[in-house]
N, C-alpha and C positions, 0 to 999 in steps of 0.2 A: 504494500500500500504506500502511496506517495504521502509525503509530509509537505505542508505548505506554510508560507509566511504571508501575512496580509499587511497592506499599507494602512495608513491612518484612516482611510475612508472605508476599509473593510474589503478591498479588492485584493485578489491574489497578486503577490509581488515576487514570489519565488517558490521553487519546487525542489525537493530533495527526495532521494530514495531511502533516506534514513533520518531518524530523529537527531536534531542538532540543537544547540542552544538557540533559542529564539524561533525554532521550527517545531512547534508543538502540536499543530493541528493535522490530524491524519484524515485523508479523504479517500473515497473509493477511486480506483483507477479509471472508472468510467464516469466520474462526476462531470456534469455538464459545464460547470463553471471552470473546472480544471481544463477540460477539452478546449473551451474558448480561449483560455489563457495561453495554451500551447499554440493554438492557431495564431493568436495575436503576436506571439513571439517568433513565429516562423518555424515552429517545431511540430507541425501537424503530420509530417510523413517521416518514415524511417530515414530516408535520404537526407532530409533537412536536419534531423537530429545528428546523423553521422557527420555532416558538414560542420555543424556547430561544435561537436566534440573535437573534430580535427583542428578547428581554429583555436579552441580552448587548449588543446594539447600543445600547440605551438607557443601560446602565451605562457603556459606553465613551464615549458623548457626554458624560456628566457628568464622567468622568475627564479627558477632553480639556479641558473647561471649567476644571476645577480646575488642570490642568497649565498652561494658558495664564495663569490668575490667578497661580500660583506663580512662573512665569518672569517675568511683568511685575513682581510684587512684589519680586523679587530683582534686578531691573534687567537681567536677561539679554536680554530682548527688550522692545521698545516696541510699543504698539498699532499704531503706523504701520508696523512691520515686517511685519505680517500682510498678505497679499494683500487687495485691496479687498473681494472677495466674502466671504472668510473673516471679515474684520473686521465687515462688516455682519451676518453671521449671528451672530457672537459678541455683538455689541451687542444684537441682537433677543432673544437668549436671556437676556442679563444683565437687560435691562429686564423681561422676562416673569418671571424669577425674583424680582426685587425686588418687583414688583407682587404676586406670589403670597405672598411673605413678609409683606408689609404687610397683606394680607388675613387671614393666619393669626395675626397678633399680636393678642391679646385683652387689653383693659384689665382689671385685677383687679376693678374695680367692675362689670364686665359678667358676671362669673362668679357663677352662682347658688349 
């Protein structure tokens, strides 16, 4: 059963598949108000849901990268604390991001 959050006016504002802090109302999976909320959010078909999840996955990857950077900058963890496979993936992403940034930086003399 899905769990929902409501905004101040009582309309559904979020959905989760498990109970969370602030997500206390459980509704039936076929609830009409929930179905309308999903349509309004562009989540009425399995394909739309997969697309939204894929977009969210990309955002989460960036969030994890930033979190690792922050923890290392603050000295909470060291790069060597990461499992080897995770460290290699992290390094590959960092190198790719730096190369991309270098290609995006344009010298003022090159601007028309």
